C-alpha positions as CSV (number, residue, x, y, z in Angstrom):
1,M,-14.8,37.8,2.8
2,T,-12.4,40.4,4.1
3,V,-9.7,41.5,1.7
4,P,-6.6,39.5,2.7
5,G,-3.3,41.1,3.7
6,A,-1.5,38.0,2.5
7,V,-2.4,34.9,0.5
8,L,-1.0,31.6,1.8
9,C,-1.7,29.0,-0.9
10,D,-1.2,25.3,-1.1
11,L,0.6,23.8,-4.1
12,D,-0.7,20.3,-4.9
13,G,-4.3,20.1,-5.8
14,V,-4.6,23.8,-6.2
15,I,-1.7,24.9,-8.5
16,R,0.1,21.7,-9.4
17,F,-1.4,18.5,-10.7
18,F,0.0,15.1,-11.7
19,D,-0.7,12.9,-14.7
20,H,-0.8,9.3,-13.4
21,A,-1.9,7.7,-16.7
22,E,1.3,5.7,-17.1
23,V,1.3,4.6,-13.4
24,T,-2.3,3.5,-13.8
25,R,-1.4,1.6,-17.0
26,L,1.4,-0.2,-15.2
27,E,-0.8,-1.0,-12.2
28,R,-3.4,-2.6,-14.4
29,A,-0.7,-4.6,-16.3
30,A,0.5,-5.9,-12.9
31,G,-3.0,-6.7,-11.7
32,L,-3.1,-4.0,-9.1
33,P,-6.1,-1.7,-8.4
34,P,-5.5,1.9,-9.6
35,G,-4.1,4.0,-6.7
36,S,-2.0,1.1,-5.2
37,T,1.2,2.9,-5.9
38,A,0.1,6.1,-4.4
39,R,-0.9,4.3,-1.3
40,A,2.6,2.8,-1.1
41,A,4.1,6.2,-1.8
42,F,2.3,7.9,1.1
43,G,1.8,5.0,3.5
44,P,2.9,4.6,7.1
45,G,6.6,5.1,7.5
46,V,7.0,6.8,4.2
47,A,4.7,9.9,4.1
48,E,6.0,11.6,7.2
49,P,9.7,11.3,6.5
50,L,9.1,12.4,2.9
51,V,7.4,15.7,3.8
52,L,9.7,16.4,6.7
53,G,12.8,16.2,4.6
54,G,14.0,12.8,5.5
55,L,14.0,11.1,2.1
56,T,15.8,11.9,-1.2
57,R,14.0,11.1,-4.4
58,G,16.0,7.9,-4.7
59,Q,15.2,6.8,-1.2
60,W,11.5,7.5,-1.8
61,R,11.6,5.4,-5.0
62,E,13.2,2.5,-3.1
63,A,10.6,2.7,-0.3
64,I,7.7,2.6,-2.8
65,G,9.3,-0.4,-4.6
66,A,9.8,-2.2,-1.3
67,A,6.2,-1.7,-0.2
68,L,4.9,-3.0,-3.6
69,T,7.0,-6.2,-3.6
70,A,4.4,-7.7,-1.3
71,S,1.9,-7.6,-4.2
72,V,3.9,-7.7,-7.4
73,S,7.3,-8.9,-8.7
74,E,10.4,-6.9,-8.0
75,V,10.7,-5.9,-11.6
76,E,7.1,-4.6,-11.7
77,A,7.6,-2.9,-8.3
78,R,10.7,-1.1,-9.6
79,A,8.8,0.0,-12.7
80,L,5.9,1.4,-10.8
81,A,8.1,3.2,-8.3
82,G,10.1,4.7,-11.1
83,A,7.0,5.9,-12.9
84,F,5.4,7.3,-9.8
85,T,8.5,9.3,-8.8
86,T,8.8,10.8,-12.3
87,T,5.1,11.5,-12.9
88,P,4.5,14.4,-15.4
89,Q,3.5,17.6,-13.6
90,S,1.6,20.6,-14.8
91,A,0.4,23.9,-13.4
92,D,-3.2,25.3,-13.7
93,P,-2.7,28.4,-15.8
94,E,-5.8,30.1,-14.4
95,V,-4.7,29.7,-10.8
96,V,-1.2,30.8,-11.6
97,D,-2.6,33.9,-13.3
98,L,-4.8,34.7,-10.3
99,L,-1.9,34.4,-7.9
100,R,0.4,36.5,-10.0
101,R,-2.2,39.2,-10.1
102,A,-2.9,39.0,-6.4
103,R,0.8,39.4,-5.7
104,A,0.8,42.8,-7.2
105,S,-1.1,44.1,-4.2
106,C,-0.2,41.7,-1.3
107,P,2.3,39.0,-0.4
108,V,1.7,35.6,-1.8
109,L,3.4,32.5,-0.2
110,L,3.2,28.9,-1.1
111,V,2.6,26.7,1.9
112,T,3.1,23.1,1.0
113,N,3.8,19.6,2.4
114,A,6.5,18.9,-0.1
115,T,9.9,17.3,-0.7
116,V,13.5,18.3,-0.5
117,W,13.6,18.6,-4.4
118,L,10.6,21.0,-4.5
119,D,12.8,23.8,-5.9
120,E,13.7,21.6,-8.9
121,D,10.0,20.9,-9.5
122,L,9.0,24.6,-9.4
123,A,11.8,25.4,-11.8
124,A,10.6,22.7,-14.2
125,L,7.1,24.2,-14.1
126,G,8.3,27.8,-14.5
127,L,7.0,28.8,-11.1
128,T,10.1,29.9,-9.3
129,D,8.8,33.5,-9.4
130,L,5.2,32.8,-8.7
131,A,5.3,33.7,-5.0
132,D,7.2,35.9,-2.6
133,G,8.3,32.8,-0.7
134,V,7.8,29.1,-0.2
135,V,7.1,27.5,3.1
136,N,8.1,23.9,2.5
137,S,7.4,21.3,5.2
138,A,10.6,19.5,4.2
139,E,12.6,22.6,5.0
140,V,10.8,23.9,8.1
141,G,10.3,20.5,9.8
142,S,6.5,21.0,10.2
143,A,3.7,19.8,8.0
144,K,0.1,20.8,7.6
145,P,-2.1,20.6,9.6
146,D,0.5,21.2,12.4
147,T,0.1,24.7,13.8
148,R,3.7,25.6,13.4
149,I,3.8,25.7,9.7
150,Y,1.0,28.2,9.5
151,E,2.7,30.4,12.1
152,I,5.9,30.3,10.0
153,A,4.0,31.3,6.9
154,A,2.3,34.3,8.5
155,D,5.6,35.4,10.0
156,R,7.3,35.3,6.7
157,A,4.5,37.1,5.0
158,G,4.8,39.8,7.7
159,V,1.1,39.7,8.3
160,A,-1.0,38.8,11.4
161,P,-2.7,35.4,11.0
162,E,-6.2,37.0,11.1
163,R,-5.3,39.0,8.0
164,C,-4.2,35.9,6.0
165,L,-6.2,34.0,3.5
166,F,-5.2,30.3,3.5
167,V,-6.1,28.2,0.4
168,D,-6.0,24.4,0.4
169,D,-7.8,21.5,-1.2
170,R,-7.9,19.6,2.1
171,A,-10.5,20.5,4.6
172,E,-8.4,19.5,7.6
173,N,-5.7,21.9,6.5
174,V,-8.1,24.7,6.1
175,A,-9.6,24.0,9.5
176,A,-6.2,24.2,11.2
177,A,-5.6,27.6,9.6
178,A,-9.0,28.8,10.7
179,A,-8.2,27.8,14.2
180,L,-5.4,30.3,14.2
181,G,-7.8,33.0,13.0
182,M,-7.0,32.9,9.3
183,A,-9.7,33.2,6.6
184,G,-9.9,29.8,5.0
185,L,-10.8,28.7,1.5
186,H,-11.4,25.0,0.8
187,Y,-10.4,25.0,-2.8
188,R,-12.3,23.1,-5.4
189,T,-12.2,25.2,-8.6
190,P,-10.4,28.4,-9.9
191,A,-13.7,30.2,-9.5
192,D,-13.5,29.7,-5.7
193,L,-10.1,31.4,-5.7
194,R,-11.2,34.1,-8.0
195,A,-14.1,35.0,-5.7
196,A,-11.9,35.0,-2.6
197,L,-9.3,37.3,-4.3
198,A,-11.9,39.6,-5.8
199,G,-10.8,42.5,-3.6
200,R,-7.2,42.1,-4.7
201,L,-7.8,41.8,-8.5
202,P,-9.4,44.9,-9.8
203,A,-6.1,46.8,-10.6
204,A,-4.8,43.8,-12.5
205,R,-8.0,43.3,-14.3
206,D,-8.2,47.0,-15.3
207,G,-4.6,46.8,-16.6
208,R,-5.5,43.8,-18.8
209,A,-8.6,45.6,-20.1
210,A,-6.5,48.6,-20.9
211,Q,-4.0,46.5,-22.9
212,E,-6.8,44.8,-24.8
213,A,-8.3,48.2,-25.6
214,A,-5.0,49.4,-26.9
215,G,-4.8,46.3,-29.1
216,R,-1.9,44.7,-27.2
217,P,-2.0,41.0,-26.1
């Protein structure tokens, strides 16, 4: 793969992950199949306004609860909606390290179908300085795999699309980037990203090796 001039990286499913254990517990207690709340959260009439900036967190919670009341009691629906919209989040430390190291030699931007409260989430995860910029669908009014969000990302990176590496865990989003001439990585594991960034990591790796040789952490 050609050494990228910029890295455009998805957030959820690549960097950020959610722990739905409590939601699953509540679903089972209510007699719902696991995943029912997620389907309500990203169902018709909810997903699009959510990622295009049309819903606050409170409005999203209400929409999820309303969708679930067709299957469970109002009390159970409210509990499920509350748990889902406050699900614990974490960041993959290996992916974060790779992106920080890549950023030393090229622009790194997050390109994500997210919410109007994304900045709060990134701050909570300690990721406000992870990238040179964030292209958030809720702010730009375009969501992957729409062409416009990729064009915005490349423009903000200051790099032609054909010199961008686009990383995403969804094949359809990668295909849309490839249609614009970007190199695409359908992400599955950190090893995939490490291989794609190999040409951008030697300096950072050498620096770490030098620190270790000097007895520094």
